[in-house]
N, C-alpha and C positions, 0 to 999 in steps of 0.2 A: 496421553496427548501424543499427535504427530508434532516429528520437531519443529524449528524455524529455524527459516532461513535467510541470513544474513549476507548482503554485496559487500563486500570489502577491499577498498583498494588503497587504506594506508590515508586518508584523507580525513580530515577534522570532518569535515560532511558525513563520511561513512560508520566515524568510531563513534559519534554522537545519534546515528543511528543506530549503531549497535547498543548504546545507552536505552535508547526506546524499547528495543529486541528484546534487553534484559528484565524491563518491567514489562514486557509482555510474556516471556516463556518464562517470567514466577507465579505468574497469575495462572496458566492455563499447563504448566505442570511440564512443561515440552524442554528438551534438549535444543541447544543452540548449537547449529552448522555453520561456522564464518567459508563464505566461499571468495578466493582470488582467483581472476581469472585472467591471463598472459596473453593479451592481446597481441604481443609482436609477431609478424609473419615476418623469417628470417628471409621467405626468397622473393617480397616485397619491399624488400628495405635496402638501401643504398649503405645501410650503416652495417658494421660488423654484429655478431651475431651474439648475443648479452643474453641471452633467453634463460641458460645455467646462471649465471649472475642472478639474474632476478626470483628466479624460483630458489636458491639459496638465500637470496636475500627475506624474500618472502617467509621462507619457514621459520627463518631465526626470531623476525618481529611477531611472527603468530605465536609459536612458542612463548614471546615476552607476553602476548596478548591474553594468551589462555592461562596464564600465570595469574595475569593482574585483572582480570574481568572475572574468573569463577571465584571469585573469592563473594563479586556480588551475587550470588545465585541460589538460591535456596536447596534446602538439603535437598540430594538424588537427583538433582539436574546437572545434565555435564554441557561442559563444552567443546566441541573440538574444530578441524578446521580442513577445507581441501582447497588444492592447488591446481588451477584449471588450464588450458587453454585452447584458444577457439574464438569465436563471434560471442560475445560478452554476455548477452542476453540470454543466447542459448545456453550456455553452458548453465547458466543460473537457473536455468527451468529443466534443465537434463537433473542439476543436482536436486533440485524442488522434487522431481518425479521421480527420480530412484529414492528418494527417500519416503514418499508420499509425504512431505511437508504441508504441515499446515496452515506454512504464512510465510511468505516472504519481505523483509523489512530493507529497504534500501532507500541511500540520502537523495534528497534531492537541494539542488542549489538555489533555484528560484530566479527568478527576473533578474536581483541585485547583487547573486555573488557569483564566482566563478572559484572553481581551485583545478588545476591543474592535473588532473586525475579522469578516470574515466567516469567515476557515478554521474556526474554534471549530463553529459551527451550522451549517457546511455539508460537514464531512469525510464524515461518513457518509454524507450524498447523494452526494457525488464516488463514495466507495466501490462504492455500490450500483447506481450508476446507469450508470457507465462501460464501455466493454466490452472495455479494457484492463488488464491486473493493476493495482493501485493500492499503495504503502507510504507509509502513514502513521507521522510521527513526533513525537513529544514535545517539547515544547520547551526539557525539562529533560533530555533522554537525552543521554548523553556522548559527542560523537562519535569512533568507532574506524578504526581505517586499513584492518579488514579485517572481513569474514564468515565468523569462525572457525565458529562453531556455528548450525545452521539447525533451530529445531524445526519440526517437521511431523507435528500431531495428526492421527489416522487413524479413523473413526467406520466404521458399517458401510452406509454408499451409496457407490454407484458416482460421485456427482457429488465426492466426497473425491479422486478420483484425477487431478481436473481440474487439480488446482494442481501435480503432481508435476513435468510436463515445465519448467514455469518456473524449480521448486526446482532439478531437476539443471541448468539452465542458467548458473544464478548459481552452486550448488557447483562446479561447472566454471570456473567466473571466477574465483570467490573461492577456490580449492581447500579447500570448508568440511567438513566435519563433518558428516553430516545426523541428525537425533536423531530417529526413527520412532516416535512413541509412538502406541499403540492404546490409543483410549478409549473407556471402558464406563459407563454410569450404572445398570448391571444387571447381579445378581451370576446369572444366570440362562447357563449354560454354551451353549443355543441358540442366543442370542443374541448371546453376547460369540463363537464361532465365526463368523458372520458375518462383524464387523468384521474379524475374525485371518485371514477368505480376504480381505480386499480388501487388507490389507496387505503378504499375500503379493504380489498383484500389484503394488504400491511397492514393494516389496523385488528384486524381479526387476526391473524398470525401471533404480532404481538399482543395483544389481548387474551391469547392461547395460551401464552408463556409468562403470562402476569408481568410483564414487563412496564414500566410508567414512562404514556406516550403523553406529548404534548403536540397536540397536532396546528397545525399555521397553512397559511396560503402564500403564497408568492406571484404577483404577476408583475412583469418587467419583459423589456426589449434586450435589455443585458440581465442573463439567469446568470452569467458569472458571478458579475460584481453584486448583484441583489442576493445571491445566496452569502458570498463572504459576508457582505456586510450584516446577514442575518445571522452567521456563524459569530461573528462577533461579536452582536448583540446580547445572545446568550451564553457567550464565550463557552462555546462550545469547545470538544477536547480532541474530536475525532470528525472528519466529515466521509462518507459512504456516498461513494459512486461504482456506476458499471463504466467500462470502457466499450467504445464502442471501434471495433477493427475495420476499416473501411474493404481492405484487399490482404489474403494469406502472404502476398509477396510483400506488400510496401511494408504491412506492420506498422501503420499509421495510427495515432492514437485522434478519435473524434476532437472536432475541434476544440465543442464545451468542455469534456473531461481535459483534455489539454493545460487550455485556458487554468482552467480551476487547480488540477496539480500546479502548475510552475508559479500561479499568483497568490495560494493557498499559504498562510503564516503558520496555520496547526494542519498536522499530520493528515490523508487522506488514504482511505482504505479502495482498491480500486476492487472491483469483481468484475470477471470477464463470463459474458454471457455463455451457458451449455446449448449446445444444440435441443437435449432433451432435459427438459425441469418442469416439475409442477410443486406449488407451493401448496401443502397438505398440512 
């Protein structure tokens, strides 16, 4: 399998994300590549250039991490690291592209936590900029040994189907149950039928791969809150969503997706829509 990229800034949040990535890598039989980015630009700073000291310190700490965390990897799986410099979200994606990464894992501090590092402030940019699927993990998420239930919200867009193949891949690896939930913020039957038709395509693909599926429907004016409440009610281990990129320049996350990532106590898998896609 292709490698798993982990964004590391030495905060507790990023180390918690590494623990989660190890769970994924062991199941996926993927190597792990840790990526640290020096975001300091000496030309834009009034302080002395300490970039060499930063990189030397980062290298020392990475050598320690690799020795410590490699012990948790299954036989045949390796861990290494890369030191980058530049825009954090761009360098994470560059590393993922160059290694043809299967997945990116990054920490997310959520609405109630904050750490004096770059993970929290850049998590959303990593999610929206990355071409690979991204899983964001909160620092306070209790680590689990398996992904037993995956919540997959479905709306009326064709783009929502693009997360299904990766969900199937994870569900097969972890023997997960998939909760396919049609989401509506309108009571109009004509609009609801559009989402129901899309959901049937997703259901057919899941059943084709013999995934255990639970179907349900949510109607709410606050879909973020409703989805999170549903996730709690079924004890979901992962929520799979699509990101929405408003403009290529701003790299902004769609409001619903951003709220869900920010507020979700469980990890969120975000898949970026591609121009050409077919659910076959």
